[in-house]
ZARO-533065 format. One line per 8 residues: their letters; for each residue x, y, z of N, C-alpha, C. Coordinates in nm, 4 decimals, decimal comma. Each point is the difference from the previous one (the first is absolute). Layout:
<nodes>
a = X Y Z X Y Z X Y Z | ...;
</nodes>
This chain:
<nodes>
xxxxxxxx = -1,0829 -1,4981 0,8220 -0,0558 0,1270 -0,0438 -0,0925 0,0518 0,1091 | 0,0133 0,1282 0,0297 -0,0819 0,0538 0,1079 -0,1163 0,0857 -0,0491 | 0,0187 0,0734 -0,1114 -0,1104 0,0825 -0,0492 0,0283 0,0480 -0,1423 | -0,1061 0,0492 -0,0636 0,0067 0,0521 -0,1369 -0,0724 0,1333 -0,0027 | 0,0550 0,0968 -0,0732 -0,0751 0,1237 -0,0205 0,0221 0,0519 -0,1417 | -0,0972 0,0793 -0,0445 0,0019 0,0552 -0,1357 0,0537 0,1421 0,0028 | 0,0849 0,0322 -0,0955 0,0621 0,1315 -0,0100 -0,0836 0,0876 -0,0931 | -0,0328 0,1204 0,0468 -0,0875 0,0897 -0,0763 0,0772 0,1227 -0,0481;
xxxxxxxx = 0,0142 0,0179 -0,1315 0,0688 0,1191 -0,0526 -0,0788 0,1276 0,0273 | 0,0728 0,1093 0,0215 -0,0588 0,1317 0,0212 0,0661 0,0995 -0,0951 | -0,0801 0,0796 -0,0686 0,0545 0,0981 -0,0944 0,0479 0,1222 0,0770 | 0,1293 0,0273 -0,0085 0,0591 0,1132 0,0706 -0,0002 0,1271 -0,0847 | 0,0167 -0,0172 -0,1315 0,0022 0,1137 -0,0921 -0,0242 -0,0525 -0,1398 | 0,0041 0,0891 -0,0979 -0,0217 -0,0424 -0,1389 0,1126 -0,0875 -0,0521 | 0,1159 0,0000 0,0704 0,1152 -0,0789 -0,0465 0,0458 -0,1031 0,1020 | -0,0783 -0,0211 0,1057 0,0452 -0,0919 0,1046 -0,1175 -0,0691 0,0688;
xxxxxxxx = 0,0060 -0,1348 0,0001 -0,0917 -0,0825 0,0777 0,0841 -0,0881 0,0911 | -0,0444 -0,0171 0,1240 0,0784 -0,0773 0,0966 -0,0911 -0,0963 0,0754 | 0,0554 -0,1166 0,0317 -0,0678 -0,0970 0,0855 0,0986 -0,0408 0,1088 | -0,0407 0,0123 0,1257 0,0875 -0,0389 0,1103 -0,0190 -0,1488 0,0278 | 0,0995 -0,0772 -0,0419 -0,0036 -0,1446 0,0211 0,0233 -0,0304 0,1481 | 0,1044 0,0612 0,0554 0,0245 -0,0007 0,1444 -0,0035 0,1448 0,0465 | -0,0960 0,0346 0,0810 -0,0113 0,1385 0,0453 0,1066 0,0322 0,1040 | 0,0600 0,1191 -0,0077 0,1011 0,0376 0,0992 -0,0618 0,0143 0,1392;
xxxxxxxx = 0,0825 -0,0204 0,1012 -0,0442 0,0167 0,1377 -0,0211 -0,1295 0,0756 | -0,0093 -0,1122 -0,0729 -0,0209 -0,1300 0,0653 0,1348 -0,0729 0,0073 | 0,0953 0,0701 0,0619 0,1399 -0,0418 -0,0076 0,0263 -0,1333 0,0692 | -0,0587 -0,0209 0,1162 0,0250 -0,1249 0,0728 -0,0598 -0,1189 -0,0749 | -0,1185 0,0188 -0,0553 -0,0672 -0,1077 -0,0729 0,0755 -0,0379 -0,1274 | 0,0509 0,1004 -0,0716 0,0616 -0,0246 -0,1301 0,1517 -0,0209 0,0062 | 0,0626 0,0229 0,1136 0,1440 -0,0082 0,0193 0,0615 -0,1202 -0,0746 | 0,1043 0,0214 -0,0863 0,0843 0,1195 -0,0148 -0,0497 0,0998 -0,1046;
xxxxxxxx = -0,1203 -0,0221 -0,0529 -0,0521 0,0863 -0,1049 -0,0752 0,1179 0,0605 | 0,0170 0,1154 -0,0600 -0,0613 0,1230 0,0490 -0,1262 0,0361 -0,0770 | 0,0025 -0,0212 -0,1305 -0,1149 0,0297 -0,0858 0,0270 -0,0571 -0,1382 | -0,1060 -0,0156 -0,0788 0,0113 -0,0378 -0,1409 -0,1060 0,0762 -0,0767 | 0,0444 0,0792 -0,0981 -0,0907 0,0799 -0,0818 0,0018 -0,0508 -0,1436 | -0,1184 -0,0102 -0,0586 -0,0138 -0,0297 -0,1418 -0,0401 0,1294 -0,0690 | 0,0800 0,0402 -0,0985 -0,0211 0,1290 -0,0659 -0,0175 -0,0167 -0,1497 | -0,0893 0,0836 -0,0558 -0,0121 0,0210 -0,1439 0,0260 0,1492 -0,0189;
xxxxxxxx = 0,1066 0,0376 -0,0685 0,0344 0,1422 -0,0014 0,0731 0,0397 -0,1272 | -0,0090 0,1293 -0,0296 0,0645 0,0581 -0,1163 0,1071 0,0996 0,0443 | 0,0748 0,0470 -0,0981 0,1119 0,0906 0,0289 -0,0489 0,1225 0,0772 | 0,0765 0,0364 0,1028 -0,0326 0,1162 0,0809 -0,0729 -0,0306 0,1295 | -0,0295 -0,1275 0,0254 -0,0733 -0,0356 0,1224 0,0866 0,0188 0,1239 | 0,1226 -0,0518 -0,0046 0,0890 0,0056 0,1159 0,1186 0,0901 -0,0300 | 0,0250 0,0963 0,0873 0,1145 0,0890 -0,0155 0,1193 -0,0578 0,0760 | 0,1124 0,0674 -0,0090 0,1200 -0,0408 0,0731 -0,0303 0,0001 0,1500;
xxxxxxxx = 0,0412 -0,1081 0,0689 -0,0305 -0,0117 0,1431 0,1062 -0,0855 0,0701 | 0,0112 0,0135 0,1327 0,1022 -0,0737 0,0744 -0,0568 -0,1247 0,0679 | 0,0921 -0,0882 0,0447 -0,0332 -0,1130 0,0868 0,1162 -0,0224 0,0972 | -0,0319 -0,0511 0,1168 0,1015 -0,0479 0,0949 -0,0595 -0,1136 0,0833 | 0,0823 -0,0992 0,0298 -0,0355 -0,1036 0,0960 -0,0788 -0,1174 -0,0538 | -0,0180 -0,0076 -0,1327 -0,0814 -0,1057 -0,0601 0,0654 -0,0533 -0,1265 | -0,0601 -0,1073 -0,0527 0,0248 -0,0438 -0,1373 -0,1319 0,0078 -0,0756 | 0,0066 0,0377 -0,1268 -0,1176 -0,0056 -0,0862 0,0236 -0,1050 -0,1074;
xxxxxxxx = -0,1038 -0,0764 -0,0287 0,0074 -0,1051 -0,1023 -0,1095 0,0296 -0,1012 | 0,0397 0,0435 -0,1189 -0,0944 0,0431 -0,1028 -0,0075 -0,1044 -0,1106 | -0,1183 -0,0550 -0,0203 -0,0254 -0,1011 -0,1030 -0,0846 0,0636 -0,1097 | 0,0513 0,0021 -0,1217 -0,0725 0,0606 -0,1118 -0,0870 -0,1068 -0,0667 | -0,1308 0,0205 0,0058 -0,0933 -0,0919 -0,0638 -0,0165 0,0344 -0,1474 | -0,0098 0,1304 -0,0284 -0,0182 0,0438 -0,1389 0,0585 0,1395 -0,0154 | 0,0465 0,0314 -0,1213 0,0570 0,1315 -0,0283 0,1503 0,0045 0,0218 | 0,0582 0,1142 -0,0318 0,1441 0,0225 0,0156 0,0201 0,1073 0,1062;
xxxxxxxx = 0,0720 -0,0358 0,1053 0,0216 0,0907 0,1123 0,1442 0,0502 -0,0007 | 0,0149 0,1313 -0,0017 0,1336 0,0599 0,0049 0,0328 0,0383 0,1435 | 0,1259 -0,0183 0,0350 0,0433 0,0266 0,1371 0,1187 0,0942 -0,0002 | -0,0048 0,0980 0,0904 0,1130 0,0912 0,0214 0,0271 0,0077 0,1495 | 0,1278 0,0045 0,0376 0,0324 0,0273 0,1400 0,1316 0,0754 0,0093 | 0,0287 0,0493 0,1202 0,1157 0,0873 0,0186 0,1296 -0,0766 0,0245 | -0,0042 -0,1325 -0,0118 0,1213 -0,0791 0,0201 0,0430 -0,0773 -0,1248 | -0,0969 -0,0661 -0,0644 0,0402 -0,0910 -0,1081 -0,0564 0,0367 -0,1363;
xxxxxxxx = -0,0556 0,1189 -0,0137 -0,0401 0,0463 -0,1323 -0,1349 -0,0508 -0,0446 | -0,0106 -0,0364 -0,1285 -0,1280 -0,0335 -0,0608 -0,0028 -0,1440 -0,0477 | -0,1221 -0,0546 -0,0068 -0,0192 -0,1339 -0,0545 -0,1461 -0,0166 -0,0382 | -0,0316 -0,1115 -0,0653 -0,1367 -0,0313 -0,0375 -0,0366 -0,1397 0,0488 | -0,1251 -0,0156 0,0402 -0,0543 -0,1304 0,0345 -0,1089 -0,0342 -0,1005 | 0,0042 -0,1233 -0,0514 -0,0978 -0,0481 -0,0968 -0,0994 -0,0926 0,0692 | -0,1104 -0,0346 -0,0657 -0,0976 -0,0901 0,0621 0,0649 -0,1289 0,0491 | -0,0286 -0,0350 0,1238 0,0575 -0,1192 0,0618 0,1266 0,0254 0,0779;
xxxxxxxx = 0,0594 0,1190 -0,0132 0,1231 0,0330 0,0717 -0,0314 0,0487 0,1412 | 0,1014 -0,0108 0,0859 -0,0103 0,0450 0,1384 0,1202 0,0870 0,0330 | -0,0236 0,1098 0,0712 0,1108 0,0757 0,0592 -0,0060 -0,0157 0,1512 | 0,1115 -0,0474 0,0565 0,0120 -0,0177 0,1445 0,0908 0,1111 0,0504 | -0,0610 0,1035 0,0582 0,0761 0,1165 0,0432 0,0139 0,0020 0,1516 | 0,1221 0,0075 0,0459 0,0282 0,0191 0,1413 0,0248 0,1477 0,0228 | -0,0954 0,0674 0,0657 0,0177 0,1427 0,0264 0,1066 0,0219 0,1062 | 0,0010 -0,0866 0,1024 0,1001 0,0136 0,1051 0,0024 0,1401 0,0576;
xxxxxxxx = 0,1197 0,0582 0,0044 0,0151 0,1304 0,0653 -0,0580 0,1153 -0,0808 | -0,0366 -0,0260 -0,1268 -0,0690 0,1055 -0,0720 0,0219 -0,0001 -0,1495 | -0,1081 0,0044 -0,0754 0,0049 0,0204 -0,1441 -0,1037 0,1049 -0,0371 | 0,0240 0,0635 -0,1123 -0,0976 0,0891 -0,0620 -0,0212 -0,0531 -0,1406 | -0,1240 -0,0316 -0,0338 -0,0216 -0,0626 -0,1310 -0,1365 0,0374 -0,0571 | -0,0209 -0,0475 -0,1211 -0,1255 0,0247 -0,0710 -0,0282 -0,1197 -0,0894 | -0,1263 -0,0455 0,0017 -0,0445 -0,1068 -0,0887 -0,1090 0,0577 -0,0886 | 0,0201 -0,0075 -0,1300 -0,0907 0,0656 -0,0932 -0,0166 -0,0870 -0,1241;
xxxxxxxx = -0,1228 -0,0178 -0,0478 -0,0184 -0,0726 -0,1252 0,0707 0,0699 -0,1161 | 0,0435 -0,0788 -0,0961 0,0547 0,0566 -0,1229 -0,1091 0,0799 -0,0708 | 0,0421 0,0883 -0,0865 -0,0924 0,0868 -0,0727 -0,1095 -0,0826 -0,0673 | -0,1259 0,0353 0,0268 -0,1140 -0,0660 -0,0626 -0,0402 -0,1315 0,0631 | 0,0702 -0,0438 0,1047 -0,0273 -0,1290 0,0623 -0,0922 0,0148 0,1210 | -0,0848 -0,0990 0,0210 -0,0698 -0,0170 0,1275 0,0601 -0,1233 0,0665 | 0,0602 0,0208 0,1147 0,0657 -0,1094 0,0709 -0,0952 -0,0591 0,1032 | -0,0035 -0,1315 0,0049 -0,0734 -0,0749 0,1023 0,1063 -0,0709 0,0829;
xxxxxxxx = 0,0079 0,0308 0,1286 0,1092 -0,0533 0,0819 -0,0465 -0,0320 0,1409 | 0,0825 -0,0764 0,0693 -0,0159 -0,0262 0,1423 0,1257 0,0490 0,0692 | -0,0168 0,0760 0,1088 0,1165 0,0399 0,0788 -0,0193 -0,0408 0,1453 | 0,0920 -0,0843 0,0447 0,0019 -0,0503 0,1362 0,1050 0,0747 0,0803 | -0,0327 0,0369 0,1234 0,0981 0,0578 0,0919 0,0355 -0,1052 0,1045 | 0,1292 -0,0213 0,0175 0,0514 -0,0945 0,0994 0,0707 0,0789 0,1088 | -0,0305 -0,0312 0,1248 0,0674 0,0659 0,1115 0,1435 -0,0498 0,0112 | 0,0913 0,0901 0,0335 0,1374 -0,0381 0,0316 0,0175 -0,0001 0,1515;
xxxxxxxx = 0,0722 -0,0975 0,0550 0,0252 0,0016 0,1441 0,0878 0,1181 0,0386 | -0,0017 0,0349 0,1285 0,0709 0,1186 0,0472 0,1458 0,0039 -0,0394 | 0,0674 -0,1141 0,0005 0,1428 -0,0004 -0,0319 0,0280 0,0060 -0,1496 | -0,1079 0,0037 -0,0825 0,0160 0,0100 -0,1456 -0,0602 0,1283 -0,0564 | -0,0669 0,0780 0,0825 -0,0719 0,1168 -0,0514 0,0931 0,1048 -0,0600 | 0,1228 0,0054 0,0471 0,0948 0,0985 -0,0525 0,1051 -0,0641 -0,0894 | -0,0345 -0,1161 -0,0565 0,0911 -0,0663 -0,0922 0,0088 0,0781 -0,1315 | 0,1016 -0,0291 -0,0782 0,0181 0,0688 -0,1278 -0,1128 -0,0345 -0,0967;
xxxxxxxx = -0,0492 0,0980 -0,0772 -0,1027 -0,0283 -0,1000 0,0489 -0,1009 -0,1036 | -0,0952 -0,0764 -0,0555 0,0357 -0,1028 -0,0982 -0,1180 -0,0228 -0,0934 | 0,0298 -0,0206 -0,1279 -0,1017 -0,0320 -0,0994 0,0324 -0,1332 -0,0641 | -0,1008 -0,0855 -0,0098 0,0123 -0,1245 -0,0744 -0,1134 -0,0046 -0,1019 | 0,0347 0,0093 -0,1269 -0,0991 -0,0097 -0,1054 -0,0093 -0,1458 -0,0433 | -0,1124 -0,0621 0,0293 -0,0196 -0,1432 -0,0211 -0,0819 -0,0197 -0,1270 | 0,0677 -0,0351 -0,1065 -0,0658 -0,0157 -0,1295 -0,0726 -0,1335 -0,0052 | -0,1250 0,0045 -0,0406 -0,0814 -0,1210 -0,0060 0,0684 -0,1102 -0,0793;
xxxxxxxx = 0,0607 0,0385 -0,1131 0,0616 -0,0993 -0,0887 0,1229 -0,0657 0,0606 | 0,0580 0,0631 0,1025 0,1224 -0,0510 0,0606 -0,0230 -0,0763 0,1297 | -0,1216 0,0003 0,0510 -0,0261 -0,0617 0,1295 0,0008 -0,1526 -0,0090 | 0,0522 -0,0665 0,1030 -0,0047 -0,1468 -0,0007 -0,1438 -0,0481 0,0052 | -0,0277 -0,1110 -0,0693 -0,1370 -0,0505 -0,0085 -0,0061 -0,1464 0,0396 | -0,1069 -0,0326 0,0680 -0,0318 -0,1382 0,0348 -0,1169 -0,0430 -0,0871 | 0,0124 -0,1140 -0,0635 -0,1051 -0,0480 -0,0890 -0,0575 -0,1313 0,0526 | -0,1318 -0,0028 0,0124 -0,0731 -0,1205 0,0364 -0,1048 -0,0247 -0,1081;
xxxxxxxx = -0,0709 -0,1130 0,0078 -0,1020 -0,0300 -0,1000 -0,1077 0,1089 0,0008 | -0,0071 0,0757 -0,1085 -0,1009 0,1043 -0,0123 0,0260 0,1234 0,0827 | 0,1217 0,0137 0,0537 0,0281 0,1129 0,0891 0,1413 0,0519 -0,0205 | 0,0130 0,1329 0,0072 0,1311 0,0664 -0,0023 0,0062 0,0918 0,1213 | 0,1100 -0,0110 0,0755 0,0208 0,0851 0,1173 0,1261 0,0817 -0,0239 | -0,0149 0,1324 -0,0089 0,1142 0,0898 -0,0198 0,0420 0,0531 0,1368 | 0,1276 -0,0207 0,0352 0,0473 0,0293 0,1351 0,0746 0,1338 0,0000 | -0,0656 0,1045 0,0516 0,0611 0,1328 0,0081 0,0845 0,0169 0,1258;
xxxxxxxx = -0,0346 -0,0712 0,1057 0,0742 0,0095 0,1255 -0,0259 -0,1270 0,0801 | 0,1004 -0,0433 0,0757 -0,0168 -0,1210 0,0781 0,0122 -0,1235 -0,0867 | -0,0853 -0,0986 0,0231 0,0123 -0,1264 -0,0727 -0,1360 -0,0645 -0,0190 | -0,0038 -0,0958 -0,0922 -0,1171 -0,0841 -0,0226 0,0525 -0,1389 -0,0318 | -0,0244 -0,0954 0,0923 0,0609 -0,1333 -0,0096 0,1512 0,0165 -0,0121 | 0,0594 -0,0546 -0,1044 0,1466 0,0063 -0,0124 0,0474 0,1236 -0,0756 | -0,0919 0,0834 -0,0477 0,0374 0,1184 -0,0778 0,0207 0,1178 0,0950 | 0,1195 0,0605 -0,0062 0,0376 0,1055 0,0943 0,0356 0,1273 -0,0761;
xxxxxxxx = -0,0549 0,1125 0,0455 0,0305 0,1301 -0,0591 0,1301 0,0543 0,0571 | 0,0690 0,0816 -0,0776 0,1226 0,0659 0,0468 -0,0273 0,1395 0,0551 | -0,1275 0,0407 0,0055 -0,0358 0,1325 0,0522 0,0485 0,0154 0,1435 | 0,0577 0,1168 0,0293 0,0516 0,0284 0,1339 -0,1116 0,0546 0,0881 | -0,0064 -0,0497 0,1229 -0,1051 0,0423 0,0935 0,0593 0,0441 0,1324 | -0,0476 0,1134 0,0525 0,0290 0,0370 0,1381 -0,0974 -0,0707 0,0939 | -0,1236 -0,0152 -0,0436 -0,1014 -0,0772 0,0708 -0,0329 -0,1201 -0,0885 | 0,0079 -0,1221 0,0527 -0,0294 -0,1166 -0,0844 -0,1427 0,0055 -0,0548;
xxxxxxxx = -0,0121 0,0018 -0,1330 -0,1304 0,0081 -0,0661 -0,0017 -0,0956 -0,1183 | -0,1083 -0,0742 -0,0126 -0,0257 -0,0798 -0,1195 -0,1039 0,0727 -0,0838 | 0,0332 0,0217 -0,1265 -0,0952 0,0572 -0,0959 0,0026 -0,0849 -0,1246 | -0,1136 -0,0609 -0,0335 -0,0082 -0,0824 -0,1203 -0,1256 0,0355 -0,0782 | 0,0114 -0,0094 -0,1305 -0,1146 0,0136 -0,0904 -0,0320 -0,1389 -0,0519 | -0,1269 -0,0407 0,0115 -0,0427 -0,1321 -0,0445 -0,1018 0,0140 -0,1117 | 0,0204 -0,0767 -0,1061 -0,0962 -0,0065 -0,1102 -0,0376 -0,1465 -0,0181 | -0,1286 -0,0294 0,0208 -0,0479 -0,1373 -0,0032 -0,1085 -0,0167 -0,1052;
xxxxxxxx = 0,0063 -0,1098 -0,0727 -0,1060 -0,0356 -0,0927 -0,1177 -0,0587 0,0782 | -0,1213 0,0029 -0,0562 -0,1157 -0,0539 0,0723 0,0240 -0,1425 0,0482 | -0,0278 -0,0244 0,1273 0,0166 -0,1326 0,0585 0,1383 -0,0287 0,0539 | 0,0973 0,0866 -0,0306 0,1373 -0,0236 0,0467 0,0122 0,0338 0,1483 | 0,0965 -0,0649 0,0644 0,0258 0,0197 0,1423 0,1489 0,0204 0,0217 | 0,0349 0,0913 0,0917 0,1398 0,0190 0,0378 0,0045 0,0260 0,1501 | 0,1058 -0,0451 0,0654 0,0166 0,0195 0,1436 0,1240 0,0856 0,0248 | -0,0165 0,1058 0,0784 0,1084 0,0911 0,0340 0,0414 -0,0233 0,1450;
xxxxxxxx = 0,1272 -0,0249 0,0194 0,0548 -0,0194 0,1342 0,0421 0,1335 0,0593 | -0,0175 0,0152 0,1329 0,0358 0,1229 0,0710 0,0451 -0,0342 0,1414 | 0,0917 0,0791 0,0563 0,0280 -0,0142 0,1428 -0,1264 0,0234 0,0816 | -0,0183 -0,0782 0,1054 -0,1217 0,0110 0,0789 -0,0171 0,1338 0,0687 | 0,1110 0,0718 0,0208 -0,0066 0,1298 0,0681 -0,0445 0,1129 -0,0913 | -0,0020 -0,0225 -0,1320 -0,0339 0,1060 -0,0941 -0,1469 0,0393 0,0112 | -0,0248 0,1280 -0,0229 -0,1340 0,0563 -0,0105 -0,0200 0,0370 -0,1465 | -0,1179 -0,0267 -0,0566 -0,0122 0,0314 -0,1415 -0,1400 -0,0129 -0,0559;
xxxxxxxx = -0,0079 0,0179 -0,1334 -0,1288 0,0042 -0,0681 0,0193 -0,0255 -0,1481 | -0,1104 -0,0251 -0,0685 -0,0032 -0,0113 -0,1454 -0,0945 0,1052 -0,0545 | 0,0331 0,0526 -0,1186 -0,0885 0,0948 -0,0672 -0,0274 -0,0527 -0,1398 | -0,1280 -0,0186 -0,0328 -0,0391 -0,0602 -0,1268 -0,0098 0,1076 -0,1074 | 0,0835 -0,0122 -0,1019 -0,0009 0,0949 -0,1112 -0,0983 -0,0403 -0,1092 | -0,0131 -0,1313 -0,0227 -0,0899 -0,0490 -0,1054 -0,0546 -0,1352 0,0416 | -0,1245 -0,0275 -0,0381 -0,0578 -0,1316 0,0195 -0,0469 -0,0260 0,1415 | -0,0076 -0,1284 0,0358 -0,0461 -0,0395 0,1322 0,0590 -0,1348 0,0356;
xxxxxxxx = -0,0019 -0,0308 0,1293 0,0542 -0,1270 0,0450 -0,0341 -0,0251 0,1446 | 0,0556 -0,1085 0,0538 -0,0134 -0,0310 0,1415 0,1386 -0,0006 0,0618 | 0,0041 0,0346 0,1289 0,1266 0,0252 0,0663 0,0035 -0,0668 0,1371 | 0,1097 -0,0716 0,0264 0,0222 -0,0558 0,1319 -0,0721 -0,1304 0,0249 | 0,0275 -0,0577 0,1189 -0,0582 -0,1287 0,0367 -0,1513 0,0070 0,0113 | -0,0519 0,1186 0,0319 -0,1462 0,0153 0,0106 -0,0647 0,0430 -0,1310 | 0,0793 0,0013 -0,1093 -0,0517 0,0291 -0,1350 -0,0851 0,1261 -0,0029 | 0,0533 0,1066 0,0594 -0,0716 0,1273 -0,0014 0,0001 0,0576 -0,1414;
xxxxxxxx = -0,1143 0,0473 -0,0457 -0,0111 0,0504 -0,1356 0,0452 0,1450 -0,0087 | 0,0691 0,0308 -0,1087 0,0423 0,1360 -0,0278 -0,0080 0,0263 -0,1484 | -0,0335 0,1254 -0,0360 -0,0116 0,0349 -0,1409 0,0636 0,1363 -0,0243 | -0,0018 0,0430 -0,1262 0,0624 0,1256 -0,0403 -0,0400 0,1139 0,0937 | 0,1021 0,0796 0,0370 -0,0163 0,1161 0,0888 -0,0273 -0,0394 0,1447 | 0,0322 -0,1238 0,0369 -0,0158 -0,0408 0,1387 0,1358 -0,0336 0,0637 | 0,0093 0,0314 0,1307 0,1139 -0,0362 0,0827 -0,0362 -0,1255 0,0783 | 0,0896 -0,0981 -0,0011 -0,0140 -0,1185 0,0836 0,1100 0,0075 0,1052;
xxxxxxxx = -0,0395 0,0195 0,1246 0,0981 0,0220 0,1067 0,0478 -0,1338 0,0563 | 0,1340 -0,0159 0,0044 0,0595 -0,1238 0,0494 0,0204 0,0021 0,1503 | 0,0401 0,1168 0,0534 0,0428 0,0038 0,1388 0,1311 -0,0758 0,0139 | 0,0279 -0,0547 0,1170 0,1210 -0,0777 0,0221 -0,0374 -0,1356 0,0567 | 0,0965 -0,0912 0,0005 -0,0228 -0,1343 0,0540 0,0498 -0,0091 0,1436 | 0,0070 0,1146 0,0664 0,0393 0,0089 0,1409 0,1380 -0,0619 0,0227 | 0,0059 -0,1090 0,0770 0,1292 -0,0557 0,0385 0,0524 -0,1058 -0,0965 | -0,0742 -0,0263 -0,1065 0,0452 -0,1018 -0,0951 0,1282 0,0446 -0,0699;
xxxxxxxx = 0,0910 -0,0925 -0,0179 0,1254 0,0342 -0,0676 -0,0224 0,0214 -0,1490 | -0,0868 -0,0800 -0,0577 -0,0296 0,0131 -0,1425 -0,1503 -0,0074 -0,0213 | -0,0466 0,0665 -0,1043 -0,1412 -0,0077 -0,0364 -0,0098 -0,0020 -0,1511 | -0,1186 -0,0177 -0,0508 -0,0202 0,0029 -0,1443 -0,1429 0,0405 -0,0293 | -0,0185 0,0524 -0,1187 -0,1339 0,0366 -0,0455 -0,0186 -0,0591 -0,1393 | -0,1128 -0,0644 -0,0199 -0,0321 -0,0620 -0,1284 -0,1017 0,0858 -0,0737 | 0,0303 0,0281 -0,1259 -0,0853 0,0834 -0,0847 -0,0517 -0,0863 -0,1148 | -0,1302 0,0047 -0,0234 -0,0604 -0,0733 -0,1110 -0,0812 0,0970 -0,0844;
xxxxxxxx = 0,0189 -0,0061 -0,1312 -0,0698 0,0915 -0,0912 -0,1350 -0,0562 -0,0408 | -0,1058 0,0779 0,0232 -0,1319 -0,0357 -0,0531 -0,0099 0,0373 -0,1472 | 0,0583 0,1150 -0,0334 0,0166 0,0458 -0,1378 0,1420 0,0528 -0,0084 | 0,0428 0,0430 -0,1173 0,1382 0,0468 -0,0094 0,0244 0,1059 0,1066 | 0,1063 -0,0201 0,0759 0,0229 0,0767 0,1220 0,1370 0,0670 -0,0041 | 0,0018 0,1283 0,0328 0,1249 0,0735 0,0189 -0,0061 0,0632 0,1380 | 0,0959 -0,0335 0,0853 -0,0061 0,0443 0,1380 0,1405 0,0320 0,0495 | 0,0104 0,1010 0,0843 0,1255 0,0350 0,0648 -0,0063 -0,0431 0,1456;
xxxxxxxx = 0,1085 -0,0589 0,0482 0,0121 -0,0359 0,1404 0,1120 0,0821 0,0614 | -0,0296 0,0656 0,1118 0,0979 0,0744 0,0776 -0,0008 -0,0560 0,1424 | 0,1153 -0,0346 0,0543 0,0082 -0,0463 0,1382 0,1360 0,0389 0,0556 | 0,0044 0,0382 0,1280 0,1270 0,0449 0,0559 0,0083 -0,0196 0,1499 | 0,1218 0,0131 0,0503 0,0275 -0,0145 0,1424 -0,0410 0,1275 0,0732 | -0,0925 -0,0080 0,0960 -0,0403 0,1209 0,0729 0,1178 0,0669 0,0697 | 0,0011 0,1331 -0,0016 0,1063 0,0782 0,0641 -0,0238 0,0107 0,1500 | -0,1266 0,0106 0,0398 -0,0402 0,0044 0,1416 0,0629 0,1179 0,0743;
xxxxxxxx = -0,0083 0,1175 -0,0621 0,0479 0,1228 0,0624 -0,1078 0,1076 -0,0106 | 0,0131 0,1005 0,0827 -0,0927 0,1127 -0,0042 0,0113 0,0715 -0,1345 | -0,1140 0,0410 -0,0529 -0,0048 0,0708 -0,1282 -0,0556 0,1396 0,0229 | 0,0760 0,1013 -0,0438 -0,0474 0,1379 0,0006 0,0122 0,0510 -0,1437 | -0,1129 0,0347 -0,0589 -0,0015 0,0448 -0,1389 -0,0406 0,1455 -0,0090 | 0,0722 0,0728 -0,0856 -0,0401 0,1357 -0,0376 0,0193 0,0095 -0,1501 | -0,1093 -0,0172 -0,0744 0,0096 0,0023 -0,1460 0,0966 -0,1060 -0,0499 | 0,1034 0,0410 -0,0754 0,0927 -0,0963 -0,0589 0,1129 -0,0429 0,0934;
xxxxxxxx = -0,0039 0,0456 0,1243 0,1020 -0,0367 0,0980 -0,0596 -0,0989 0,1001 | 0,0701 -0,1116 0,0215 -0,0462 -0,1010 0,0951 0,1165 -0,0363 0,0902 | -0,0125 0,0381 0,1275 0,1078 -0,0215 0,0955 -0,0553 -0,0677 0,1260 | 0,0823 -0,0064 0,1063 -0,0420 -0,0640 0,1250 -0,0488 0,0987 0,1053 | 0,0410 0,1275 -0,0124 -0,0368 0,0991 0,1011 -0,0369 0,1320 -0,0658 | -0,0711 0,0830 0,0743 -0,0347 0,1332 -0,0485 0,1253 0,0847 -0,0190 | 0,0982 -0,0175 0,0858 0,1245 0,0754 -0,0129 0,0700 -0,0322 -0,1312 | -0,0024 -0,1274 -0,0394 0,0625 -0,0385 -0,1268 -0,0770 0,0588 -0,1187;
xxxxxxxx = -0,1306 0,0128 0,0131 -0,0802 0,0644 -0,1050 0,0396 0,1467 -0,0123 | 0,0119 0,0679 0,1123 0,0405 0,1417 -0,0041 0,1376 0,0146 -0,0643 | 0,0908 -0,0932 0,0305 0,1340 0,0044 -0,0598 -0,0068 -0,0228 -0,1499 | -0,0871 -0,0905 -0,0442 -0,0163 -0,0252 -0,1437 -0,0490 0,1247 -0,0717 | -0,0971 0,0687 0,0593 -0,0516 0,1227 -0,0610 0,1102 0,1051 -0,0081 | 0,0754 0,0168 0,1088 0,1095 0,0977 0,0006 0,1058 -0,0356 -0,1033 | 0,0355 -0,1264 -0,0072 0,1031 -0,0419 -0,0959 -0,0450 0,0251 -0,1431 | -0,1269 -0,0278 -0,0286 -0,0514 0,0234 -0,1346 0,0012 0,1488 -0,0334;
xxxxxxx = -0,0458 0,0815 0,0927 -0,0037 0,1453 -0,0231 0,1390 0,0582 -0,0148 | 0,0984 -0,0613 0,0636 0,1372 0,0510 -0,0033 0,0859 -0,0668 -0,1075 | -0,0638 -0,0702 -0,0922 0,0711 -0,0555 -0,1142 0,0894 -0,1185 0,0310 | -0,0326 -0,0758 0,1055 0,0868 -0,1125 0,0392 -0,0449 -0,1327 -0,0597 | -0,0938 0,0044 -0,0958 -0,0423 -0,1220 -0,0713 0,0707 -0,0104 -0,1348 | 0,1107 0,0708 -0,0158 0,0619 0,0091 -0,1320 0,0969 -0,1115 -0,0312 | 0,0344 -0,0832 0,1006 0,0952 -0,1078 -0,0281 -0,0194 -0,1116 0,1007;
</nodes>
């Protein structure tokens, strides 16, 4: 573990509060992750908008989130569900709470490498109840992407990413294995615990940064619950490419950004 920081929510409007778990712009440090936002929001917060060159991973903590897009229609995400959206060459979509709902969610942006930025859009709705689970004494690990010990997810990845949700009873310990080249972090949703060989302490609303194990082929992180602990772990293979961002478009060059804007304005995000 290299460092810990606390996430501070900011009220954006009467219907939206946001906390930047990973602030955008620190692309080399967070690679392959671009940003992670924690949102509390009601219907009407986000309008229809486009994306290109990234994947978004939306984890619903509470509430019912409705989704619409110009390729695959409508769906709903319930608490504990994840939507893994590959924007690729372009999608236009909207995420909105169901009528009367306040949704609490996390949305992670993952960079796509240059040879995948114009790939076909794809949606994977990962239902909490359907995800493979690893069970240890006093601990449950739900595997949304990648693997945990012998438990392997069937989620498709353009960039190798491990995403697991861990729920530990007080005093329980679990160890998560990762490729040594992965860069990653943990975000504590509930409770507190210690993390890693140096037993760094982390509690609710804190990020525990893992970094990478440099040249090691394999690494692991051990999590111990001081009190009942719910934590998400995200780790992935760095893309190691130039990042140029303009709003919802993330490409490798300014020219590609200009092309994305032109394509969106000319209706080329329709399929």
